[in-house]
N, C-alpha and C positions, 0 to 999 in steps of 0.2 A: 172810291168805290163807285161802280157804275150801277144805277138804279135799273131794276128788272121789273117789268110788268107782266105777270103771268096772265095770258089771255085765255088759255083752256088746257084740257088735259086729253091725252090720247090713251084709251085702254089698251093695255099690252100685257104680256105673260108675267106672271109673278115669279120673279127670280132673284137670286143674291148676286147674280153676275152684273157688272156694271160697265164692261168694256165695249158694249154694242154701240155701233155708229149709226147716226141717223142721217138721212139725205132727204132732199126735197127738190121737187120740180115746180118752181112758182108759176110757170106758164100753164101747168096742168092742175095746180091746186092739190098736187100729191105729196105725201110724206111716206117715207119707207124706212124700215128698220128690220134687221134680223134678229133672231133669238138663239139661245143655246140649244135648242131642239131641231135645228135645221130649217126652221120656218122663215118666211118672209112675210111681214105684215105690210099691207098697203092702206093708207088712209086718204080719204077725200076730204080735205079741210076747206075747199072752195066755198061752201056754204056759209062758213064761218069768217072767212078772211075776204076783206075787200081791198081795193087798191088805196083807198083812203084809210090810213091807220087810225083815224079818229072813229071810224065806223066799224072797227073790228069787234065782233061779237065778244063780250067779256064773260068768262066763266063757262065757256062751252065745254062739253064732254063729247068726245067723239070715239065711236067704236070703229074697228077696222072694216074697210069695204071689201077686202079679200085678204085670205091668209094662204099663201102658197106653201104647200107642204114639201119637205125634201122628198125626192123621189127614191124609190126602192131600186138602188143600183145592183142589187144582187138577185132580182127576181124571186125574192122570198127563200133564197138559199143561204145556208149558213156557211162558214169557213171550216178548215179542217178540224178546228177545235169545238165546233158546234155553236159558235158565236155568230150572231147577226151584226152586220155592220152597224156601228153606232152613228147617230145622226150627228153631223158636225154643227159646231157654232158658226152661224153665219155673221162674220165680223163687219163686213161692208156690203152695202147694197146701193144700187143706182138704177135709174130708169132713163131710157132713150128720151130725147127731147120731144118725140112725137107720142110717147106713151105706149108704144107697141112692144117693147123689150124691157125686161127686167134682168139685172145681172147681180148675182151674189157671190162673194168671196169667202171661202170657208177657212176654218182653222186647221184643215188637213190638206191644204194646198190645192183645192178645187175651185175652178171658176165655172159657175153655171149660168146659162142664159135660158130664160123662159120667154116664149112669145105670149104676151098677155092678152087674155080675152076676159072681159067683165060681162057676165051674162046678168 
């Protein structure tokens, strides 16, 4: 068995789905994940993580820096049955090494790219 030391927790959506992937950009201190509502959650863990593993803040709790919501691809219009498009689950997320772009892959075969601006 490999010992695991839990350093902290990231606040996330309450869901029973467990297939969501998490990615990290260590050079930016960023952690990203999708959810089953089509959102992408971005966390800044840099204030809690340092290069020296002995100095990692223990027991930290981190809220998201930003949540990118799934765009309305139908301009608010419903289909022929009166249904609005459902928001897909975002199965995988990644960020460019410079932190300018976020890519999300959905369960309905879409790849979406956002240009990221944090205000």
